[in-house]
N, CA, C, O and the ligand as a Tripos MOL2 file, in Angstrom:
@<TRIPOS>MOLECULE
protein
  293   291    74     0     0
PROTEIN
NO_CHARGES

@<TRIPOS>ATOM
      1 N         102.7360 -157.7530  166.6660 N.3       1 MET1
      2 CA        102.0980 -158.8540  167.2810 C.3       1 MET1
      3 C         102.9260 -160.1260  167.0380 C.2       1 MET1
      4 O         103.7590 -160.1860  166.1340 O.2       1 MET1
      5 N         102.6750 -161.1040  167.8490 N.am      2 LEU2
      6 CA        103.3910 -162.3460  167.7060 C.3       2 LEU2
      7 C         102.7670 -163.2290  166.6280 C.2       2 LEU2
      8 O         101.5590 -163.1730  166.3970 O.2       2 LEU2
      9 N         103.5640 -164.0170  165.9890 N.am      3 CYS3
     10 CA        103.1120 -164.8860  164.8630 C.3       3 CYS3
     11 C         102.3070 -166.0170  165.3610 C.2       3 CYS3
     12 O         102.7330 -166.7000  166.2920 O.2       3 CYS3
     13 N         101.1470 -166.2660  164.7900 N.am      4 PRO4
     14 CA        100.3310 -167.4010  165.1940 C.3       4 PRO4
     15 C         100.7740 -168.7370  164.5870 C.2       4 PRO4
     16 O         100.3280 -169.7960  165.0280 O.2       4 PRO4
     17 N         101.6480 -168.6890  163.5780 N.am      5 ARG5
     18 CA        102.0690 -169.9370  162.9680 C.3       5 ARG5
     19 C         103.2810 -170.5480  163.6770 C.2       5 ARG5
     20 O         103.3430 -171.7590  163.8860 O.2       5 ARG5
     21 N         104.2390 -169.7000  164.0410 N.am      6 CYS6
     22 CA        105.4220 -170.3100  164.6580 C.3       6 CYS6
     23 C         105.3530 -170.0930  166.1890 C.2       6 CYS6
     24 O         106.3890 -169.9960  166.8470 O.2       6 CYS6
     25 N         104.1920 -170.0210  166.7180 N.am      7 ASP7
     26 CA        103.9840 -170.0030  168.1800 C.3       7 ASP7
     27 C         104.7990 -168.9420  168.9060 C.2       7 ASP7
     28 O         105.4540 -169.2180  169.9100 O.2       7 ASP7
     29 N         104.7430 -167.6770  168.3550 N.am      8 GLY8
     30 CA        105.3780 -166.5760  169.0750 C.3       8 GLY8
     31 C         106.8970 -166.5160  168.9130 C.2       8 GLY8
     32 O         107.5430 -165.6790  169.5440 O.2       8 GLY8
     33 N         107.4910 -167.3970  168.0670 N.am      9 GLN9
     34 CA        108.9230 -167.2650  167.8060 C.3       9 GLN9
     35 C         109.2630 -166.0160  167.0500 C.2       9 GLN9
     36 O         110.3190 -165.4130  167.2420 O.2       9 GLN9
     37 N         108.3140 -165.6220  166.1530 N.am     10 GLY10
     38 CA        108.5550 -164.4830  165.3100 C.3      10 GLY10
     39 C         107.5640 -163.3960  165.5520 C.2      10 GLY10
     40 O         106.5460 -163.5870  166.2190 O.2      10 GLY10
     41 N         107.8770 -162.2310  164.9930 N.am     11 THR11
     42 CA        106.9940 -161.1050  165.1710 C.3      11 THR11
     43 C         106.4690 -160.7700  163.7580 C.2      11 THR11
     44 O         107.2080 -160.8160  162.7750 O.2      11 THR11
     45 N         105.1690 -160.4330  163.6970 N.am     12 VAL12
     46 CA        104.5190 -160.0690  162.4660 C.3      12 VAL12
     47 C         104.6370 -158.5570  162.2410 C.2      12 VAL12
     48 O         104.2210 -157.7500  163.0720 O.2      12 VAL12
     49 N         105.2040 -158.2110  161.1140 N.am     13 HIS13
     50 CA        105.4070 -156.7980  160.7380 C.3      13 HIS13
     51 C         104.5150 -156.4450  159.5480 C.2      13 HIS13
     52 O         104.2020 -157.2740  158.6930 O.2      13 HIS13
     53 N         104.1300 -155.1870  159.5420 N.am     14 GLU14
     54 CA        103.4720 -154.7600  158.2970 C.3      14 GLU14
     55 C         104.5680 -154.3390  157.3350 C.2      14 GLU14
     56 O         105.4960 -153.6170  157.6990 O.2      14 GLU14
     57 N         104.4400 -154.8190  156.0640 N.am     15 VAL15
     58 CA        105.4880 -154.5820  155.1190 C.3      15 VAL15
     59 C         104.8690 -154.1060  153.7870 C.2      15 VAL15
     60 O         103.6840 -154.2800  153.5050 O.2      15 VAL15
     61 N         105.7610 -153.4960  153.0000 N.am     16 ARG16
     62 CA        105.3790 -153.0840  151.6160 C.3      16 ARG16
     63 C         106.2610 -153.8170  150.7040 C.2      16 ARG16
     64 O         107.4830 -153.7280  150.8200 O.2      16 ARG16
     65 N         105.6980 -154.5450  149.7900 N.am     17 ILE17
     66 CA        106.4580 -155.2320  148.7390 C.3      17 ILE17
     67 C         107.0240 -154.1530  147.7970 C.2      17 ILE17
     68 O         106.2600 -153.4340  147.1540 O.2      17 ILE17
     69 N         108.2910 -154.0460  147.7190 N.am     18 ARG18
     70 CA        108.9290 -152.9400  147.0080 C.3      18 ARG18
     71 C         108.5220 -152.9280  145.5050 C.2      18 ARG18
     72 O         108.3630 -151.8680  144.8990 O.2      18 ARG18
     73 N         108.3620 -154.1400  144.9330 N.am     19 LEU19
     74 CA        108.1060 -154.2140  143.5050 C.3      19 LEU19
     75 C         106.7980 -153.5580  143.1140 C.2      19 LEU19
     76 O         106.7380 -152.8490  142.1100 O.2      19 LEU19
     77 N         105.7490 -153.7840  143.8900 N.am     20 ASN20
     78 CA        104.4580 -153.3130  143.4650 C.3      20 ASN20
     79 C         103.6850 -152.4650  144.4840 C.2      20 ASN20
     80 O         102.5480 -152.0450  144.2740 O.2      20 ASN20
     81 N         104.3790 -152.2500  145.5900 N.am     21 GLY21
     82 CA        103.7900 -151.3490  146.6240 C.3      21 GLY21
     83 C         102.6870 -152.0110  147.4420 C.2      21 GLY21
     84 O         102.0270 -151.3430  148.2380 O.2      21 GLY21
     85 N         102.4800 -153.3020  147.2610 N.am     22 GLU22
     86 CA        101.4400 -153.9770  147.9800 C.3      22 GLU22
     87 C         101.7600 -154.0980  149.4750 C.2      22 GLU22
     88 O         102.8930 -154.3750  149.8690 O.2      22 GLU22
     89 N         100.7360 -153.8830  150.2800 N.am     23 ILE23
     90 CA        100.9430 -154.0170  151.7330 C.3      23 ILE23
     91 C         100.5330 -155.4170  152.1740 C.2      23 ILE23
     92 O          99.5000 -155.9400  151.7560 O.2      23 ILE23
     93 N         101.3620 -156.0090  153.0250 N.am     24 ALA24
     94 CA        101.0650 -157.3140  153.5820 C.3      24 ALA24
     95 C         101.6460 -157.3760  154.9850 C.2      24 ALA24
     96 O         102.3300 -156.4610  155.4430 O.2      24 ALA24
     97 N         101.3520 -158.4820  155.6500 N.am     25 ARG25
     98 CA        101.9560 -158.7390  156.9710 C.3      25 ARG25
     99 C         102.8940 -159.9340  156.8580 C.2      25 ARG25
    100 O         102.5680 -160.9330  156.2170 O.2      25 ARG25
    101 N         104.0250 -159.8250  157.4660 N.am     26 LEU26
    102 CA        105.0540 -160.8540  157.2760 C.3      26 LEU26
    103 C         105.7050 -161.1550  158.6070 C.2      26 LEU26
    104 O         106.0420 -160.2390  159.3570 O.2      26 LEU26
    105 N         105.8890 -162.4640  158.9170 N.am     27 CYS27
    106 CA        106.6120 -162.9010  160.1000 C.3      27 CYS27
    107 C         108.0760 -162.8950  159.7990 C.2      27 CYS27
    108 O         108.5090 -163.3590  158.7440 O.2      27 CYS27
    109 N         108.8630 -162.3560  160.7510 N.am     28 ASP28
    110 CA        110.2990 -162.2540  160.5460 C.3      28 ASP28
    111 C         111.0200 -163.5690  160.8660 C.2      28 ASP28
    112 O         112.2390 -163.6590  160.7210 O.2      28 ASP28
    113 N         110.2910 -164.5570  161.2880 N.am     29 GLU29
    114 CA        110.9160 -165.8300  161.6690 C.3      29 GLU29
    115 C         110.5820 -166.9670  160.6690 C.2      29 GLU29
    116 O         111.4760 -167.6360  160.1520 O.2      29 GLU29
    117 N         109.2730 -167.1630  160.4140 N.am     30 CYS30
    118 CA        108.9150 -168.2970  159.5910 C.3      30 CYS30
    119 C         108.4410 -167.9100  158.2030 C.2      30 CYS30
    120 O         108.0130 -168.7770  157.4410 O.2      30 CYS30
    121 N         108.5060 -166.6270  157.8520 N.am     31 GLU31
    122 CA        108.1130 -166.1390  156.5340 C.3      31 GLU31
    123 C         106.6210 -166.3960  156.2510 C.2      31 GLU31
    124 O         106.2210 -166.5210  155.0940 O.2      31 GLU31
    125 N         105.8600 -166.4700  157.2390 N.am     32 ALA32
    126 CA        104.4080 -166.4960  157.0120 C.3      32 ALA32
    127 C         103.9730 -165.1360  156.5280 C.2      32 ALA32
    128 O         104.4730 -164.1110  156.9910 O.2      32 ALA32
    129 N         103.0420 -165.1270  155.5960 N.am     33 LEU33
    130 CA        102.6070 -163.8570  154.9970 C.3      33 LEU33
    131 C         101.0520 -163.8930  154.9870 C.2      33 LEU33
    132 O         100.4070 -164.9120  154.7430 O.2      33 LEU33
    133 N         100.5180 -162.6830  155.2740 N.am     34 TRP34
    134 CA         99.0930 -162.5180  155.1740 C.3      34 TRP34
    135 C          98.8840 -161.2840  154.3200 C.2      34 TRP34
    136 O          99.5240 -160.2510  154.5160 O.2      34 TRP34
    137 N          97.9700 -161.4150  153.3640 N.am     35 ARG35
    138 CA         97.6210 -160.2820  152.5320 C.3      35 ARG35
    139 C          96.8700 -159.2810  153.2830 C.2      35 ARG35
    140 O          96.2260 -159.5660  154.2930 O.2      35 ARG35
    141 N          96.9610 -157.9990  152.7440 N.am     36 GLU36
    142 CA         96.2270 -156.9480  153.4270 C.3      36 GLU36
    143 C          94.7130 -157.3030  153.4500 C.2      36 GLU36
    144 O          94.1450 -157.7790  152.4670 O.2      36 GLU36
    145 N          94.1150 -157.0510  154.5920 N.am     37 GLY37
    146 CA         92.6950 -157.3540  154.7240 C.3      37 GLY37
    147 C          92.3870 -158.7490  155.1300 C.2      37 GLY37
    148 O          91.2220 -159.1140  155.2860 O.2      37 GLY37
    149 N          93.4460 -159.5690  155.3120 N.am     38 THR38
    150 CA         93.2690 -160.9800  155.7210 C.3      38 THR38
    151 C          93.4880 -161.0600  157.2340 C.2      38 THR38
    152 O          94.4120 -160.4380  157.7590 O.2      38 THR38
    153 N          92.6970 -161.7740  157.8910 N.am     39 GLU39
    154 CA         92.8760 -161.9670  159.3550 C.3      39 GLU39
    155 C          94.2090 -162.6980  159.5550 C.2      39 GLU39
    156 O          94.5030 -163.6590  158.8440 O.2      39 GLU39
    157 N          95.0180 -162.2390  160.5290 N.am     40 VAL40
    158 CA         96.2850 -162.9240  160.7930 C.3      40 VAL40
    159 C          95.9830 -164.1290  161.6680 C.2      40 VAL40
    160 O          95.8510 -163.9920  162.8840 O.2      40 VAL40
    161 N          95.8740 -165.2710  161.0860 N.am     41 SER41
    162 CA         95.6220 -166.5220  161.7930 C.3      41 SER41
    163 C          96.3720 -167.6510  161.1600 C.2      41 SER41
    164 O          96.8330 -167.5220  160.0250 O.2      41 SER41
    165 N          96.5130 -168.7560  161.8510 N.am     42 ALA42
    166 CA         97.3130 -169.8720  161.3860 C.3      42 ALA42
    167 C          96.6730 -170.4920  160.1280 C.2      42 ALA42
    168 O          97.3560 -171.1610  159.3520 O.2      42 ALA42
    169 N          95.3820 -170.2720  159.9340 N.am     43 SER43
    170 CA         94.6670 -170.9550  158.7940 C.3      43 SER43
    171 C          94.7380 -170.1670  157.5250 C.2      43 SER43
    172 O          94.5720 -170.7290  156.4420 O.2      43 SER43
    173 N          94.9820 -168.8600  157.6180 N.am     44 SER44
    174 CA         94.9070 -168.0250  156.4290 C.3      44 SER44
    175 C          96.2470 -167.6740  155.9020 C.2      44 SER44
    176 O          96.3550 -166.8050  155.0360 O.2      44 SER44
    177 N          97.3010 -168.3210  156.3930 N.am     45 VAL45
    178 CA         98.6620 -167.9640  156.0470 C.3      45 VAL45
    179 C          99.0240 -168.4480  154.6940 C.2      45 VAL45
    180 O          98.5180 -169.4780  154.2470 O.2      45 VAL45
    181 N          99.9170 -167.7130  153.9950 N.am     46 VAL46
    182 CA        100.6100 -168.2150  152.8480 C.3      46 VAL46
    183 C         102.1130 -168.0280  153.0290 C.2      46 VAL46
    184 O         102.5380 -167.2030  153.8380 O.2      46 VAL46
    185 N         102.8870 -168.7500  152.3190 N.am     47 ASP47
    186 CA        104.3660 -168.5580  152.4220 C.3      47 ASP47
    187 C         104.7780 -167.4030  151.6010 C.2      47 ASP47
    188 O         104.3540 -167.2430  150.4570 O.2      47 ASP47
    189 N         105.6270 -166.5760  152.1950 N.am     48 PHE48
    190 CA        106.1700 -165.3840  151.5300 C.3      48 PHE48
    191 C         106.7100 -165.7230  150.1410 C.2      48 PHE48
    192 O         106.3500 -165.1010  149.1410 O.2      48 PHE48
    193 N         107.6170 -166.7670  150.1120 N.am     49 SER49
    194 CA        108.2780 -167.0460  148.8170 C.3      49 SER49
    195 C         107.2900 -167.5460  147.8050 C.2      49 SER49
    196 O         107.4040 -167.2480  146.6160 O.2      49 SER49
    197 N         106.3180 -168.3050  148.2620 N.am     50 THR50
    198 CA        105.2910 -168.8070  147.3180 C.3      50 THR50
    199 C         104.4530 -167.6600  146.7700 C.2      50 THR50
    200 O         104.1100 -167.6590  145.5880 O.2      50 THR50
    201 N         104.1170 -166.6800  147.6130 N.am     51 TYR51
    202 CA        103.2680 -165.6260  147.2750 C.3      51 TYR51
    203 C         103.9350 -164.6730  146.2340 C.2      51 TYR51
    204 O         103.2860 -164.2000  145.3010 O.2      51 TYR51
    205 N         105.2250 -164.4190  146.4290 N.am     52 VAL52
    206 CA        105.9070 -163.4390  145.5850 C.3      52 VAL52
    207 C         106.5730 -164.0210  144.3660 C.2      52 VAL52
    208 O         107.0250 -163.2820  143.4920 O.2      52 VAL52
    209 N         106.6430 -165.3600  144.2910 N.am     53 ARG53
    210 CA        107.2910 -166.0440  143.1380 C.3      53 ARG53
    211 C         106.6320 -165.5960  141.7960 C.2      53 ARG53
    212 O         107.3470 -165.3000  140.8380 O.2      53 ARG53
    213 N         105.3030 -165.5470  141.7260 N.am     54 PRO54
    214 CA        104.6870 -165.1220  140.4290 C.3      54 PRO54
    215 C         105.0770 -163.6960  140.0550 C.2      54 PRO54
    216 O         104.9500 -163.3180  138.8900 O.2      54 PRO54
    217 N         105.5390 -162.9100  140.9920 N.am     55 LEU55
    218 CA        105.9850 -161.5380  140.7010 C.3      55 LEU55
    219 C         107.4710 -161.5150  140.2730 C.2      55 LEU55
    220 O         108.0110 -160.4630  139.9340 O.2      55 LEU55
    221 N         108.0980 -162.6640  140.2970 N.am     56 GLY56
    222 CA        109.4930 -162.7310  139.8880 C.3      56 GLY56
    223 C         110.4680 -162.4510  141.0680 C.2      56 GLY56
    224 O         111.6560 -162.2040  140.8620 O.2      56 GLY56
    225 N         109.9290 -162.4980  142.2990 N.am     57 LEU57
    226 CA        110.7800 -162.2480  143.4880 C.3      57 LEU57
    227 C         111.1130 -163.6380  144.0580 C.2      57 LEU57
    228 O         110.5510 -164.6660  143.6800 O.2      57 LEU57
    229 N         112.0770 -163.5840  145.0020 N.am     58 ARG58
    230 CA        112.5700 -164.8240  145.6140 C.3      58 ARG58
    231 C         112.1430 -164.9950  147.0500 C.2      58 ARG58
    232 O         112.4240 -166.0250  147.6620 O.2      58 ARG58
    233 N         111.4600 -163.9890  147.6080 N.am     59 GLY59
    234 CA        111.0770 -164.1100  148.9790 C.3      59 GLY59
    235 C         112.1410 -163.7300  149.9550 C.2      59 GLY59
    236 O         112.2710 -164.3430  151.0140 O.2      59 GLY59
    237 N         112.9020 -162.7310  149.6160 N.am     60 LEU60
    238 CA        113.9630 -162.2170  150.4630 C.3      60 LEU60
    239 C         113.4440 -160.9730  151.2070 C.2      60 LEU60
    240 O         112.6000 -160.2210  150.7200 O.2      60 LEU60
    241 N         113.9970 -160.8110  152.4040 N.am     61 PHE61
    242 CA        113.5290 -159.6610  153.2500 C.3      61 PHE61
    243 C         113.9430 -158.3490  152.5710 C.2      61 PHE61
    244 O         113.3050 -157.3170  152.7790 O.2      61 PHE61
    245 N         115.0240 -158.3880  151.7500 N.am     62 GLU62
    246 CA        115.3840 -157.1040  151.0120 C.3      62 GLU62
    247 C         114.2910 -156.7160  150.0480 C.2      62 GLU62
    248 O         114.2590 -155.5730  149.5920 O.2      62 GLU62
    249 N         113.4100 -157.6110  149.7270 N.am     63 GLU63
    250 CA        112.4020 -157.3200  148.6780 C.3      63 GLU63
    251 C         111.1510 -156.6090  149.3140 C.2      63 GLU63
    252 O         110.2300 -156.2200  148.5950 O.2      63 GLU63
    253 N         111.1420 -156.4620  150.5790 N.am     64 VAL64
    254 CA        110.1150 -155.7430  151.2530 C.3      64 VAL64
    255 C         110.6760 -154.6270  152.1500 C.2      64 VAL64
    256 O         111.8250 -154.6740  152.5890 O.2      64 VAL64
    257 N         109.8610 -153.6670  152.3940 N.am     65 GLU65
    258 CA        110.1750 -152.5780  153.3100 C.3      65 GLU65
    259 C         109.2900 -152.7810  154.5190 C.2      65 GLU65
    260 O         108.0690 -152.8750  154.3980 O.2      65 GLU65
    261 N         109.9320 -152.8510  155.7290 N.am     66 ILE66
    262 CA        109.1780 -153.0170  156.9340 C.3      66 ILE66
    263 C         108.6420 -151.6760  157.3710 C.2      66 ILE66
    264 O         109.4150 -150.7370  157.5590 O.2      66 ILE66
    265 N         107.3430 -151.5620  157.5380 N.am     67 LEU67
    266 CA        106.7020 -150.2480  157.8300 C.3      67 LEU67
    267 C         106.7130 -150.0970  159.3470 C.2      67 LEU67
    268 O         106.5420 -151.0680  160.0830 O.2      67 LEU67
    269 N         106.9210 -148.8420  159.8070 N.am     68 PRO68
    270 CA        106.9180 -148.5940  161.2600 C.3      68 PRO68
    271 C         105.4840 -148.6020  161.7700 C.2      68 PRO68
    272 O         104.5090 -148.4940  161.0270 O.2      68 PRO68
    273 N         105.4290 -148.7330  163.0500 N.am     69 GLY69
    274 CA        104.0970 -148.6510  163.7080 C.3      69 GLY69
    275 C         103.4740 -149.9510  163.9990 C.2      69 GLY69
    276 O         103.8350 -150.9700  163.4100 O.2      69 GLY69
    277 N         102.5530 -149.9450  164.8850 N.am     70 PRO70
    278 CA        101.8880 -151.2220  165.2550 C.3      70 PRO70
    279 C         100.9470 -151.7650  164.2290 C.2      70 PRO70
    280 O         100.4180 -151.0020  163.4210 O.2      70 PRO70
    281 N         100.7260 -152.9950  164.2260 N.am     71 ILE71
    282 CA         99.7540 -153.6080  163.3200 C.3      71 ILE71
    283 C          98.3940 -153.4470  163.8850 C.2      71 ILE71
    284 O          98.1720 -153.6790  165.0740 O.2      71 ILE71
    285 N          97.4450 -153.0390  163.0270 N.am     72 GLN72
    286 CA         96.0590 -152.9480  163.3890 C.3      72 GLN72
    287 C          95.4140 -154.2800  163.1360 C.2      72 GLN72
    288 O          95.4320 -154.7960  162.0180 O.2      72 GLN72
    289 N          94.8450 -154.8340  164.1790 N.am     73 CYS73
    290 CA         94.2050 -156.1200  163.9780 C.3      73 CYS73
    291 C          92.6610 -155.9360  163.7890 C.2      73 CYS73
    292 O          91.9400 -156.9180  163.6050 O.2      73 CYS73
    293 ZN        106.0750 -167.0280  162.1730 Zn       74 ZN74
@<TRIPOS>BOND
     1     1     2 1
     2     2     3 1
     3     3     4 2
     4     3     5 am
     5     5     6 1
     6     6     7 1
     7     7     8 2
     8     7     9 am
     9     9    10 1
    10    10    11 1
    11    11    12 2
    12    11    13 am
    13    13    14 1
    14    14    15 1
    15    15    16 2
    16    15    17 am
    17    17    18 1
    18    18    19 1
    19    19    20 2
    20    19    21 am
    21    21    22 1
    22    22    23 1
    23    23    24 2
    24    23    25 am
    25    25    26 1
    26    26    27 1
    27    27    28 2
    28    27    29 am
    29    29    30 1
    30    30    31 1
    31    31    32 2
    32    31    33 am
    33    33    34 1
    34    34    35 1
    35    35    36 2
    36    35    37 am
    37    37    38 1
    38    38    39 1
    39    39    40 2
    40    39    41 am
    41    41    42 1
    42    42    43 1
    43    43    44 2
    44    43    45 am
    45    45    46 1
    46    46    47 1
    47    47    48 2
    48    47    49 am
    49    49    50 1
    50    50    51 1
    51    51    52 2
    52    51    53 am
    53    53    54 1
    54    54    55 1
    55    55    56 2
    56    55    57 am
    57    57    58 1
    58    58    59 1
    59    59    60 2
    60    59    61 am
    61    61    62 1
    62    62    63 1
    63    63    64 2
    64    63    65 am
    65    65    66 1
    66    66    67 1
    67    67    68 2
    68    67    69 am
    69    69    70 1
    70    70    71 1
    71    71    72 2
    72    71    73 am
    73    73    74 1
    74    74    75 1
    75    75    76 2
    76    75    77 am
    77    77    78 1
    78    78    79 1
    79    79    80 2
    80    79    81 am
    81    81    82 1
    82    82    83 1
    83    83    84 2
    84    83    85 am
    85    85    86 1
    86    86    87 1
    87    87    88 2
    88    87    89 am
    89    89    90 1
    90    90    91 1
    91    91    92 2
    92    91    93 am
    93    93    94 1
    94    94    95 1
    95    95    96 2
    96    95    97 am
    97    97    98 1
    98    98    99 1
    99    99   100 2
   100    99   101 am
   101   101   102 1
   102   102   103 1
   103   103   104 2
   104   103   105 am
   105   105   106 1
   106   106   107 1
   107   107   108 2
   108   107   109 am
   109   109   110 1
   110   110   111 1
   111   111   112 2
   112   111   113 am
   113   113   114 1
   114   114   115 1
   115   115   116 2
   116   115   117 am
   117   117   118 1
   118   118   119 1
   119   119   120 2
   120   119   121 am
   121   121   122 1
   122   122   123 1
   123   123   124 2
   124   123   125 am
   125   125   126 1
   126   126   127 1
   127   127   128 2
   128   127   129 am
   129   129   130 1
   130   130   131 1
   131   131   132 2
   132   131   133 am
   133   133   134 1
   134   134   135 1
   135   135   136 2
   136   135   137 am
   137   137   138 1
   138   138   139 1
   139   139   140 2
   140   139   141 am
   141   141   142 1
   142   142   143 1
   143   143   144 2
   144   143   145 am
   145   145   146 1
   146   146   147 1
   147   147   148 2
   148   147   149 am
   149   149   150 1
   150   150   151 1
   151   151   152 2
   152   151   153 am
   153   153   154 1
   154   154   155 1
   155   155   156 2
   156   155   157 am
   157   157   158 1
   158   158   159 1
   159   159   160 2
   160   159   161 am
   161   161   162 1
   162   162   163 1
   163   163   164 2
   164   163   165 am
   165   165   166 1
   166   166   167 1
   167   167   168 2
   168   167   169 am
   169   169   170 1
   170   170   171 1
   171   171   172 2
   172   171   173 am
   173   173   174 1
   174   174   175 1
   175   175   176 2
   176   175   177 am
   177   177   178 1
   178   178   179 1
   179   179   180 2
   180   179   181 am
   181   181   182 1
   182   182   183 1
   183   183   184 2
   184   183   185 am
   185   185   186 1
   186   186   187 1
   187   187   188 2
   188   187   189 am
   189   189   190 1
   190   190   191 1
   191   191   192 2
   192   191   193 am
   193   193   194 1
   194   194   195 1
   195   195   196 2
   196   195   197 am
   197   197   198 1
   198   198   199 1
   199   199   200 2
   200   199   201 am
   201   201   202 1
   202   202   203 1
   203   203   204 2
   204   203   205 am
   205   205   206 1
   206   206   207 1
   207   207   208 2
   208   207   209 am
   209   209   210 1
   210   210   211 1
   211   211   212 2
   212   211   213 am
   213   213   214 1
   214   214   215 1
   215   215   216 2
   216   215   217 am
   217   217   218 1
   218   218   219 1
   219   219   220 2
   220   219   221 am
   221   221   222 1
   222   222   223 1
   223   223   224 2
   224   223   225 am
   225   225   226 1
   226   226   227 1
   227   227   228 2
   228   227   229 am
   229   229   230 1
   230   230   231 1
   231   231   232 2
   232   231   233 am
   233   233   234 1
   234   234   235 1
   235   235   236 2
   236   235   237 am
   237   237   238 1
   238   238   239 1
   239   239   240 2
   240   239   241 am
   241   241   242 1
   242   242   243 1
   243   243   244 2
   244   243   245 am
   245   245   246 1
   246   246   247 1
   247   247   248 2
   248   247   249 am
   249   249   250 1
   250   250   251 1
   251   251   252 2
   252   251   253 am
   253   253   254 1
   254   254   255 1
   255   255   256 2
   256   255   257 am
   257   257   258 1
   258   258   259 1
   259   259   260 2
   260   259   261 am
   261   261   262 1
   262   262   263 1
   263   263   264 2
   264   263   265 am
   265   265   266 1
   266   266   267 1
   267   267   268 2
   268   267   269 am
   269   269   270 1
   270   270   271 1
   271   271   272 2
   272   271   273 am
   273   273   274 1
   274   274   275 1
   275   275   276 2
   276   275   277 am
   277   277   278 1
   278   278   279 1
   279   279   280 2
   280   279   281 am
   281   281   282 1
   282   282   283 1
   283   283   284 2
   284   283   285 am
   285   285   286 1
   286   286   287 1
   287   287   288 2
   288   287   289 am
   289   289   290 1
   290   290   291 1
   291   291   292 2
@<TRIPOS>SUBSTRUCTURE
     1 MET1         2 RESIDUE 1 A MET
     2 LEU2         6 RESIDUE 1 A LEU
     3 CYS3        10 RESIDUE 1 A CYS
     4 PRO4        14 RESIDUE 1 A PRO
     5 ARG5        18 RESIDUE 1 A ARG
     6 CYS6        22 RESIDUE 1 A CYS
     7 ASP7        26 RESIDUE 1 A ASP
     8 GLY8        30 RESIDUE 1 A GLY
     9 GLN9        34 RESIDUE 1 A GLN
    10 GLY10       38 RESIDUE 1 A GLY
    11 THR11       42 RESIDUE 1 A THR
    12 VAL12       46 RESIDUE 1 A VAL
    13 HIS13       50 RESIDUE 1 A HIS
    14 GLU14       54 RESIDUE 1 A GLU
    15 VAL15       58 RESIDUE 1 A VAL
    16 ARG16       62 RESIDUE 1 A ARG
    17 ILE17       66 RESIDUE 1 A ILE
    18 ARG18       70 RESIDUE 1 A ARG
    19 LEU19       74 RESIDUE 1 A LEU
    20 ASN20       78 RESIDUE 1 A ASN
    21 GLY21       82 RESIDUE 1 A GLY
    22 GLU22       86 RESIDUE 1 A GLU
    23 ILE23       90 RESIDUE 1 A ILE
    24 ALA24       94 RESIDUE 1 A ALA
    25 ARG25       98 RESIDUE 1 A ARG
    26 LEU26      102 RESIDUE 1 A LEU
    27 CYS27      106 RESIDUE 1 A CYS
    28 ASP28      110 RESIDUE 1 A ASP
    29 GLU29      114 RESIDUE 1 A GLU
    30 CYS30      118 RESIDUE 1 A CYS
    31 GLU31      122 RESIDUE 1 A GLU
    32 ALA32      126 RESIDUE 1 A ALA
    33 LEU33      130 RESIDUE 1 A LEU
    34 TRP34      134 RESIDUE 1 A TRP
    35 ARG35      138 RESIDUE 1 A ARG
    36 GLU36      142 RESIDUE 1 A GLU
    37 GLY37      146 RESIDUE 1 A GLY
    38 THR38      150 RESIDUE 1 A THR
    39 GLU39      154 RESIDUE 1 A GLU
    40 VAL40      158 RESIDUE 1 A VAL
    41 SER41      162 RESIDUE 1 A SER
    42 ALA42      166 RESIDUE 1 A ALA
    43 SER43      170 RESIDUE 1 A SER
    44 SER44      174 RESIDUE 1 A SER
    45 VAL45      178 RESIDUE 1 A VAL
    46 VAL46      182 RESIDUE 1 A VAL
    47 ASP47      186 RESIDUE 1 A ASP
    48 PHE48      190 RESIDUE 1 A PHE
    49 SER49      194 RESIDUE 1 A SER
    50 THR50      198 RESIDUE 1 A THR
    51 TYR51      202 RESIDUE 1 A TYR
    52 VAL52      206 RESIDUE 1 A VAL
    53 ARG53      210 RESIDUE 1 A ARG
    54 PRO54      214 RESIDUE 1 A PRO
    55 LEU55      218 RESIDUE 1 A LEU
    56 GLY56      222 RESIDUE 1 A GLY
    57 LEU57      226 RESIDUE 1 A LEU
    58 ARG58      230 RESIDUE 1 A ARG
    59 GLY59      234 RESIDUE 1 A GLY
    60 LEU60      238 RESIDUE 1 A LEU
    61 PHE61      242 RESIDUE 1 A PHE
    62 GLU62      246 RESIDUE 1 A GLU
    63 GLU63      250 RESIDUE 1 A GLU
    64 VAL64      254 RESIDUE 1 A VAL
    65 GLU65      258 RESIDUE 1 A GLU
    66 ILE66      262 RESIDUE 1 A ILE
    67 LEU67      266 RESIDUE 1 A LEU
    68 PRO68      270 RESIDUE 1 A PRO
    69 GLY69      274 RESIDUE 1 A GLY
    70 PRO70      278 RESIDUE 1 A PRO
    71 ILE71      282 RESIDUE 1 A ILE
    72 GLN72      286 RESIDUE 1 A GLN
    73 CYS73      290 RESIDUE 1 A CYS
    74 ZN74       293 GROUP 0 **** ****
């Protein structure tokens, strides 16, 4: 699906954070992140780097695994 924060510039992928196996949705353009179970909307977004910093990560795409298949909304 297209990203609601960057107006369709990016695509939202389902990803798994490699460190802890957590599933989230991540925009490949603006690094918007939605936690699993959160509606993908412009108001519920968090920044990837902000979200993973407490885990000791830097917010790099290498730190997640992009999962195949469509996103269920
Ligand atoms: Zn985006």
